[in-house]
Structure formats: structure tokens, C-alpha cells
FITI-670608 format. One record per residue (C-alpha): x, y, z; residue in three letters; residue number from 0. Coordinates in steps of 0.05 Angstrom, whole numbers, plus 5000, padded with zeros to 4 digits. Layout:
<rec><c1>X</c1><c2>Y</c2><c3>Z</c3><aa>ala</aa><i>NUM</i></rec>
...
This chain:
<rec><c1>1090</c1><c2>9099</c2><c3>7536</c3><aa>met</aa><i>0</i></rec>
<rec><c1>1100</c1><c2>9024</c2><c3>7541</c3><aa>asn</aa><i>1</i></rec>
<rec><c1>1094</c1><c2>8999</c2><c3>7469</c3><aa>ser</aa><i>2</i></rec>
<rec><c1>1080</c1><c2>8927</c2><c3>7492</c3><aa>gly</aa><i>3</i></rec>
<rec><c1>1022</c1><c2>8951</c2><c3>7533</c3><aa>arg</aa><i>4</i></rec>
<rec><c1>0994</c1><c2>8992</c2><c3>7474</c3><aa>ala</aa><i>5</i></rec>
<rec><c1>0999</c1><c2>8932</c2><c3>7428</c3><aa>glu</aa><i>6</i></rec>
<rec><c1>0964</c1><c2>8888</c2><c3>7478</c3><aa>thr</aa><i>7</i></rec>
<rec><c1>0908</c1><c2>8938</c2><c3>7487</c3><aa>gly</aa><i>8</i></rec>
<rec><c1>0898</c1><c2>8945</c2><c3>7412</c3><aa>leu</aa><i>9</i></rec>
<rec><c1>0900</c1><c2>8869</c2><c3>7404</c3><aa>his</aa><i>10</i></rec>
<rec><c1>0847</c1><c2>8859</c2><c3>7458</c3><aa>asp</aa><i>11</i></rec>
<rec><c1>0800</c1><c2>8906</c2><c3>7422</c3><aa>glu</aa><i>12</i></rec>
<rec><c1>0809</c1><c2>8875</c2><c3>7353</c3><aa>thr</aa><i>13</i></rec>
<rec><c1>0803</c1><c2>8800</c2><c3>7366</c3><aa>val</aa><i>14</i></rec>
<rec><c1>0769</c1><c2>8761</c2><c3>7310</c3><aa>tyr</aa><i>15</i></rec>
<rec><c1>0755</c1><c2>8688</c2><c3>7316</c3><aa>gly</aa><i>16</i></rec>
<rec><c1>0714</c1><c2>8640</c2><c3>7357</c3><aa>phe</aa><i>17</i></rec>
<rec><c1>0692</c1><c2>8638</c2><c3>7430</c3><aa>arg</aa><i>18</i></rec>
<rec><c1>0660</c1><c2>8587</c2><c3>7477</c3><aa>cys</aa><i>19</i></rec>
<rec><c1>0599</c1><c2>8617</c2><c3>7511</c3><aa>ala</aa><i>20</i></rec>
<rec><c1>0608</c1><c2>8570</c2><c3>7570</c3><aa>thr</aa><i>21</i></rec>
<rec><c1>0681</c1><c2>8579</c2><c3>7591</c3><aa>cys</aa><i>22</i></rec>
<rec><c1>0701</c1><c2>8640</c2><c3>7549</c3><aa>gly</aa><i>23</i></rec>
<rec><c1>0758</c1><c2>8604</c2><c3>7513</c3><aa>phe</aa><i>24</i></rec>
<rec><c1>0776</c1><c2>8645</c2><c3>7452</c3><aa>thr</aa><i>25</i></rec>
<rec><c1>0809</c1><c2>8625</c2><c3>7386</c3><aa>leu</aa><i>26</i></rec>
<rec><c1>0843</c1><c2>8687</c2><c3>7358</c3><aa>asp</aa><i>27</i></rec>
<rec><c1>0845</c1><c2>8688</c2><c3>7282</c3><aa>glu</aa><i>28</i></rec>
<rec><c1>0904</c1><c2>8736</c2><c3>7280</c3><aa>ser</aa><i>29</i></rec>
<rec><c1>0948</c1><c2>8673</c2><c3>7278</c3><aa>asn</aa><i>30</i></rec>
<rec><c1>0922</c1><c2>8652</c2><c3>7210</c3><aa>gly</aa><i>31</i></rec>
<rec><c1>0872</c1><c2>8661</c2><c3>7155</c3><aa>gly</aa><i>32</i></rec>
<rec><c1>0915</c1><c2>8700</c2><c3>7106</c3><aa>tyr</aa><i>33</i></rec>
<rec><c1>0957</c1><c2>8694</c2><c3>7044</c3><aa>leu</aa><i>34</i></rec>
<rec><c1>1032</c1><c2>8698</c2><c3>7052</c3><aa>tyr</aa><i>35</i></rec>
<rec><c1>1093</c1><c2>8706</c2><c3>7009</c3><aa>leu</aa><i>36</i></rec>
<rec><c1>1158</c1><c2>8671</c2><c3>7026</c3><aa>lys</aa><i>37</i></rec>
<rec><c1>1214</c1><c2>8721</c2><c3>7017</c3><aa>asn</aa><i>38</i></rec>
<rec><c1>1286</c1><c2>8705</c2><c3>6994</c3><aa>asp</aa><i>39</i></rec>
<rec><c1>1304</c1><c2>8687</c2><c3>7067</c3><aa>asn</aa><i>40</i></rec>
<rec><c1>1247</c1><c2>8637</c2><c3>7073</c3><aa>gly</aa><i>41</i></rec>
<rec><c1>1207</c1><c2>8681</c2><c3>7119</c3><aa>val</aa><i>42</i></rec>
<rec><c1>1132</c1><c2>8680</c2><c3>7108</c3><aa>arg</aa><i>43</i></rec>
<rec><c1>1108</c1><c2>8752</c2><c3>7100</c3><aa>val</aa><i>44</i></rec>
<rec><c1>1033</c1><c2>8762</c2><c3>7110</c3><aa>pro</aa><i>45</i></rec>
<rec><c1>0995</c1><c2>8794</c2><c3>7052</c3><aa>leu</aa><i>46</i></rec>
<rec><c1>0934</c1><c2>8827</c2><c3>7082</c3><aa>lys</aa><i>47</i></rec>
<rec><c1>0919</c1><c2>8886</c2><c3>7036</c3><aa>asp</aa><i>48</i></rec>
<rec><c1>0877</c1><c2>8891</c2><c3>6974</c3><aa>lys</aa><i>49</i></rec>
<rec><c1>0936</c1><c2>8896</c2><c3>6927</c3><aa>lys</aa><i>50</i></rec>
<rec><c1>0963</c1><c2>8826</c2><c3>6942</c3><aa>glu</aa><i>51</i></rec>
<rec><c1>0974</c1><c2>8806</c2><c3>6870</c3><aa>leu</aa><i>52</i></rec>
<rec><c1>1015</c1><c2>8868</c2><c3>6855</c3><aa>glu</aa><i>53</i></rec>
<rec><c1>1055</c1><c2>8858</c2><c3>6919</c3><aa>thr</aa><i>54</i></rec>
<rec><c1>1069</c1><c2>8785</c2><c3>6901</c3><aa>ile</aa><i>55</i></rec>
<rec><c1>1090</c1><c2>8802</c2><c3>6831</c3><aa>ala</aa><i>56</i></rec>
<rec><c1>1134</c1><c2>8860</c2><c3>6853</c3><aa>arg</aa><i>57</i></rec>
<rec><c1>1171</c1><c2>8820</c2><c3>6906</c3><aa>ile</aa><i>58</i></rec>
<rec><c1>1178</c1><c2>8756</c2><c3>6865</c3><aa>leu</aa><i>59</i></rec>
<rec><c1>1203</c1><c2>8788</c2><c3>6802</c3><aa>leu</aa><i>60</i></rec>
<rec><c1>1236</c1><c2>8850</c2><c3>6829</c3><aa>asn</aa><i>61</i></rec>
<rec><c1>1185</c1><c2>8896</c2><c3>6796</c3><aa>glu</aa><i>62</i></rec>
<rec><c1>1198</c1><c2>8866</c2><c3>6727</c3><aa>glu</aa><i>63</i></rec>
<rec><c1>1128</c1><c2>8838</c2><c3>6722</c3><aa>phe</aa><i>64</i></rec>
<rec><c1>1072</c1><c2>8889</c2><c3>6721</c3><aa>ser</aa><i>65</i></rec>
<rec><c1>1003</c1><c2>8857</c2><c3>6722</c3><aa>pro</aa><i>66</i></rec>
<rec><c1>0953</c1><c2>8891</c2><c3>6676</c3><aa>arg</aa><i>67</i></rec>
<rec><c1>0880</c1><c2>8876</c2><c3>6664</c3><aa>ser</aa><i>68</i></rec>
<rec><c1>0896</c1><c2>8848</c2><c3>6594</c3><aa>asp</aa><i>69</i></rec>
<rec><c1>0946</c1><c2>8796</c2><c3>6622</c3><aa>asp</aa><i>70</i></rec>
<rec><c1>0899</c1><c2>8737</c2><c3>6625</c3><aa>ser</aa><i>71</i></rec>
<rec><c1>0951</c1><c2>8682</c2><c3>6620</c3><aa>ile</aa><i>72</i></rec>
<rec><c1>1011</c1><c2>8677</c2><c3>6666</c3><aa>leu</aa><i>73</i></rec>
<rec><c1>1073</c1><c2>8644</c2><c3>6642</c3><aa>ser</aa><i>74</i></rec>
<rec><c1>1088</c1><c2>8574</c2><c3>6669</c3><aa>gln</aa><i>75</i></rec>
<rec><c1>1151</c1><c2>8603</c2><c3>6702</c3><aa>glu</aa><i>76</i></rec>
<rec><c1>1109</c1><c2>8654</c2><c3>6741</c3><aa>met</aa><i>77</i></rec>
<rec><c1>1059</c1><c2>8600</c2><c3>6761</c3><aa>ile</aa><i>78</i></rec>
<rec><c1>1116</c1><c2>8555</c2><c3>6786</c3><aa>asp</aa><i>79</i></rec>
<rec><c1>1146</c1><c2>8612</c2><c3>6826</c3><aa>ile</aa><i>80</i></rec>
<rec><c1>1079</c1><c2>8629</c2><c3>6857</c3><aa>met</aa><i>81</i></rec>
<rec><c1>1066</c1><c2>8556</c2><c3>6875</c3><aa>glu</aa><i>82</i></rec>
<rec><c1>1132</c1><c2>8553</c2><c3>6911</c3><aa>asp</aa><i>83</i></rec>
<rec><c1>1131</c1><c2>8621</c2><c3>6946</c3><aa>arg</aa><i>84</i></rec>
<rec><c1>1057</c1><c2>8638</c2><c3>6958</c3><aa>val</aa><i>85</i></rec>
<rec><c1>1012</c1><c2>8601</c2><c3>7007</c3><aa>gly</aa><i>86</i></rec>
<rec><c1>0954</c1><c2>8607</c2><c3>7054</c3><aa>tyr</aa><i>87</i></rec>
<rec><c1>0964</c1><c2>8606</c2><c3>7129</c3><aa>met</aa><i>88</i></rec>
<rec><c1>0904</c1><c2>8573</c2><c3>7163</c3><aa>ser</aa><i>89</i></rec>
<rec><c1>0888</c1><c2>8589</c2><c3>7236</c3><aa>ala</aa><i>90</i></rec>
<rec><c1>0896</c1><c2>8525</c2><c3>7277</c3><aa>cys</aa><i>91</i></rec>
<rec><c1>0890</c1><c2>8501</c2><c3>7348</c3><aa>val</aa><i>92</i></rec>
<rec><c1>0922</c1><c2>8440</c2><c3>7382</c3><aa>cys</aa><i>93</i></rec>
<rec><c1>0869</c1><c2>8400</c2><c3>7417</c3><aa>ile</aa><i>94</i></rec>
<rec><c1>0922</c1><c2>8370</c2><c3>7462</c3><aa>asn</aa><i>95</i></rec>
<rec><c1>0954</c1><c2>8433</c2><c3>7491</c3><aa>cys</aa><i>96</i></rec>
<rec><c1>0907</c1><c2>8488</c2><c3>7464</c3><aa>leu</aa><i>97</i></rec>
<rec><c1>0965</c1><c2>8525</c2><c3>7430</c3><aa>asn</aa><i>98</i></rec>
<rec><c1>0942</c1><c2>8570</c2><c3>7373</c3><aa>gln</aa><i>99</i></rec>
<rec><c1>0983</c1><c2>8578</c2><c3>7310</c3><aa>phe</aa><i>100</i></rec>
<rec><c1>0982</c1><c2>8584</c2><c3>7235</c3><aa>gly</aa><i>101</i></rec>
<rec><c1>0997</c1><c2>8527</c2><c3>7186</c3><aa>leu</aa><i>102</i></rec>
<rec><c1>0998</c1><c2>8522</c2><c3>7111</c3><aa>asp</aa><i>103</i></rec>
<rec><c1>0957</c1><c2>8459</c2><c3>7106</c3><aa>leu</aa><i>104</i></rec>
<rec><c1>0986</c1><c2>8443</c2><c3>7037</c3><aa>arg</aa><i>105</i></rec>
<rec><c1>1059</c1><c2>8452</c2><c3>7055</c3><aa>lys</aa><i>106</i></rec>
<rec><c1>1069</c1><c2>8443</c2><c3>7130</c3><aa>asp</aa><i>107</i></rec>
<rec><c1>1068</c1><c2>8381</c2><c3>7173</c3><aa>ala</aa><i>108</i></rec>
<rec><c1>1001</c1><c2>8379</c2><c3>7209</c3><aa>ile</aa><i>109</i></rec>
<rec><c1>1027</c1><c2>8380</c2><c3>7280</c3><aa>glu</aa><i>110</i></rec>
<rec><c1>1030</c1><c2>8429</c2><c3>7338</c3><aa>cys</aa><i>111</i></rec>
<rec><c1>1095</c1><c2>8468</c2><c3>7339</c3><aa>pro</aa><i>112</i></rec>
<rec><c1>1091</c1><c2>8470</c2><c3>7415</c3><aa>his</aa><i>113</i></rec>
<rec><c1>1078</c1><c2>8397</c2><c3>7435</c3><aa>cys</aa><i>114</i></rec>
<rec><c1>1085</c1><c2>8361</c2><c3>7367</c3><aa>gln</aa><i>115</i></rec>
<rec><c1>1016</c1><c2>8330</c2><c3>7374</c3><aa>ser</aa><i>116</i></rec>
<rec><c1>0979</c1><c2>8312</c2><c3>7310</c3><aa>gly</aa><i>117</i></rec>
<rec><c1>0913</c1><c2>8331</c2><c3>7344</c3><aa>gln</aa><i>118</i></rec>
<rec><c1>0907</c1><c2>8396</c2><c3>7304</c3><aa>val</aa><i>119</i></rec>
<rec><c1>0843</c1><c2>8428</c2><c3>7278</c3><aa>lys</aa><i>120</i></rec>
<rec><c1>0831</c1><c2>8490</c2><c3>7238</c3><aa>thr</aa><i>121</i></rec>
<rec><c1>0788</c1><c2>8542</c2><c3>7272</c3><aa>phe</aa><i>122</i></rec>
<rec><c1>0733</c1><c2>8531</c2><c3>7221</c3><aa>leu</aa><i>123</i></rec>
<rec><c1>0732</c1><c2>8457</c2><c3>7240</c3><aa>ala</aa><i>124</i></rec>
<rec><c1>0715</c1><c2>8477</c2><c3>7312</c3><aa>thr</aa><i>125</i></rec>
<rec><c1>0656</c1><c2>8522</c2><c3>7292</c3><aa>leu</aa><i>126</i></rec>
<rec><c1>0591</c1><c2>8497</c2><c3>7325</c3><aa>ser</aa><i>127</i></rec>
<rec><c1>0630</c1><c2>8439</c2><c3>7356</c3><aa>lys</aa><i>128</i></rec>
<rec><c1>0646</c1><c2>8425</c2><c3>7429</c3><aa>pro</aa><i>129</i></rec>
<rec><c1>0698</c1><c2>8473</c2><c3>7459</c3><aa>cys</aa><i>130</i></rec>
<rec><c1>0768</c1><c2>8442</c2><c3>7458</c3><aa>pro</aa><i>131</i></rec>
<rec><c1>0780</c1><c2>8469</c2><c3>7528</c3><aa>lys</aa><i>132</i></rec>
<rec><c1>0718</c1><c2>8454</c2><c3>7569</c3><aa>cys</aa><i>133</i></rec>
<rec><c1>0684</c1><c2>8405</c2><c3>7521</c3><aa>glu</aa><i>134</i></rec>
<rec><c1>0616</c1><c2>8426</c2><c3>7547</c3><aa>ser</aa><i>135</i></rec>
<rec><c1>0607</c1><c2>8492</c2><c3>7511</c3><aa>gly</aa><i>136</i></rec>
<rec><c1>0603</c1><c2>8505</c2><c3>7437</c3><aa>cys</aa><i>137</i></rec>
<rec><c1>0650</c1><c2>8547</c2><c3>7394</c3><aa>met</aa><i>138</i></rec>
<rec><c1>0615</c1><c2>8606</c2><c3>7360</c3><aa>asp</aa><i>139</i></rec>
<rec><c1>0641</c1><c2>8660</c2><c3>7314</c3><aa>lys</aa><i>140</i></rec>
<rec><c1>0656</c1><c2>8726</c2><c3>7348</c3><aa>ile</aa><i>141</i></rec>
<rec><c1>0617</c1><c2>8781</c2><c3>7313</c3><aa>thr</aa><i>142</i></rec>
């Protein structure tokens, strides 16, 4: 079985995002809209399950920190580590070249990694607005 083909088929069935009813242009939210943790190598690892806080704590402090329901105040050291290593990847589209990608809007330069244009919008900013591709249709949430 061709694994690339299987992944594409699964991906086609599970697209979440926005679509233009006029031209069919689709913004696929799989590129963003999630928390991430930057590992020791600087790679942003997506955190998409319900135990994100436990995962963050385990990775950041090598299982030395064990969050409990009575831990209401985090140490300043833990807060500083989380500020540095945890972020939110927003799904974005370049209005210039239509490339879709994720950006941490607090930490990354707001520019397209493909064409370096600053004409970047989050997917949410395109909702109920003219389609970036055809400019005559309107972007609606895929349900």
C-alpha cells in the first residue's frame, strides 16, 4: 500500500477550515490553530490532546514537575520556561501567493515563508470576507 496515497486520502476526508462557495478555494486549518511546545532542538511539537499541561510539564522538566489539582500557583521559573517554550500556532494565508502556513503571532515575523510578503492574514480574519483567490466569493467555515 502506498503510504503517501493513504495519508492524502485521510487528509482529504478530514479537512477543517474555510471554503469559498464561488471558486472552491479552501483554507485547511491543519496548518495551525494549536498549542505547541518547542523541544530542546528548537522544533515546535504540536500539542493536540487533552493532556497538554501534563505533556508540557513532563517535557520541560523531565518529569520532575507533576501538576496536581492543589497546585494553584506556578513558580516564576516554570512560568518563564513556559513563556519561552510554549506557543500558539495560528493558521495563516498569504494574500500575495495563497500559501498556507502556521505562525506564532507573538513570536514569529508576520511574513509568508514562501514569498516573504507581509500580506498575511489569519484564517479567522478571512471569515465572511472576500475570498483571497477569486475576490468575488466569500470565505465560510466548513462544517
